[in-house]
N, C-alpha and C positions, 0 to 999 in steps of 0.2 A: 466458477467459485472464485471469490476474491481472496487473495493472500496478502497479508501485511507482514513485512519484514521489520522487526522491531528490536529494541533493547529495553531492558527494564528501567534504565535511568533516563530514558528519553521522554520528556513531557509531551512533545508532539506525537509520539507513538501512542501514549496513553489517551490523548485526545482523539486520535483516529480510531482506536479500538472502542472507546466510549461512544463515538458517533455511530459506528457500525451497529453496536448493540442497541443504541437508542432508536435507530431506524430499522431495526429487525432485518438487517442484511447479513446473511450467513457469510462467514469468513473463516479463514484459517490463519492463525497468528504463528509466525516463526521467529523466535528470538535468535538473532544471528550469532550470539555468543554461546548459547546453550545447545542450539540445534545448528551445528556448523553449516554454513552456506556451501553449496556444491556447484560444480560446473553446470549441472542441469538447471539449478536455480538461476545462475548468472545468465544463461542463455534465454531462459524464460523471461527474465527481467529485460534483457537487452533487446528482445524482438519488438518491444513496444516503445523503445526510446527513439528520440529524433537524432541525438548526437552521440549515441553509444555510451562508452564509459564516462565521457565528460558529464553526462546527465546524472550519474549515480555516485561519482567519487567526490568526496569532500576534500578539496585541496587545503582546507583550513584545519583538518584533523591533526592531532598531535603526531601521529605516525608519519603522516605525509610531510609536515613541516620540518620534523627532525631529520628526515632522510632526503629531503629535496629531490624526490623522484622526478624523472623526465618521462612523462607518460608517452610523449610522441616518439621516443626512441625505443620504447619497449615493444616486444613481440606480444601478440595476443595471449599466448600461453604464459608468458612471464607476468602479464598483468592479471590474468585469472589466478595464478598461484599467489601473487601478492595479496589479492583480495581474500582468498581462502585463508591465508596465514594471518592476515590483518583485517578482519571484517570491520574494525572501527573506522576504516577509511571510507566506508559507505555512508552516504547521506541517509537520513532516517526521518520518518518511516518511508519505506518504499511500498506502495500499495498497487497491486496489479490484479487484473483478471485476464481473460483471453485476448482482449483487444485494447485495453487501456492501462495507463500507468500514471501515478501521481507520486512525485518525490517530495517529501516534506508534507506538512499538514496545512491545508487551506480550507476554511469553512465553506467557501463557494465551490471550489474546484472538486471537492470530494463528492459532490452531488452527482457527478457522472456515474457513480457506482450504484445509484438508484436505478432500478430497471427502467429502460427507455419509455415504456408505456405509462409509467407513473411520474416520470420526471417533469413533464409539462404540467402536471397537477400540483406539483410541490411548490406553490407560490405563496401560501398563506403564512405570514410571519407575525401578524399582530395578535392573534388570539392565544398563542402559546399552547396550541393543541386542544383547545376546548370547543372549537366550532364543529359543526356537522361534517364539513369538508375534511378536516383533520382526522376526525374519528373514522370516516370511511377510508381515508388513505392508510391509516394505521391498520385497519382490518385487512386491507388488500396486501400491505407489506407483510403482515404476519402470515397470511395465506401463502404468499410466494415463498417466504422463508421456510414454512413447514413443508411445502412441496420440494424445495431444493434440499432440505435436510433428509427427507425421505428418499429422494433420488440418490443422494450421496451414500446412504446406507444400503442401497440395493446393489 
C-alpha cells in the first residue's frame, strides 16, 4: 500500500493525492502535523532512500535555517528526535510503498506507483482518457484498486 506523508498547506502534496485518486491507486495519507510522525514511520521511509536523512530533510526549512543544525555531527537518535519534534524539516510530500520512494511531486516519477504490469501500457497522453486503450486501463486500475481495498479490509 502506498503511503503519502503530507501537510495541508503543501500544494505538491495536494497534487500527489489528486494524482493517486485520479489513477485509482489506493493509498494512505498521513498528515505529519496532525498524525505525528513516529520512529517506525522514519525507518519505513529511510529503508528506501539512497542517501538516508539527506534525501528527506529540507535544509531550507525555517526550523533548519534558524537553528543551523549540523546533521553530520548528530547521532541518529538525536536526528530522529529532531524530526519528531519538528516535522516541518521534512521535505514533502514523501510517497512510499514497500520498495519505492518519491520525495516531492513529479508528474513523470510518480508513475512508478502504478502497478508494474500496467506501467508499460500507460503511454497514451493525446486523447485525455477518451480512447479505448485508456478506458481499458482505467477498468484494470479500478479492479486492482478494489482488490487491494478488499485485501486491506480483511
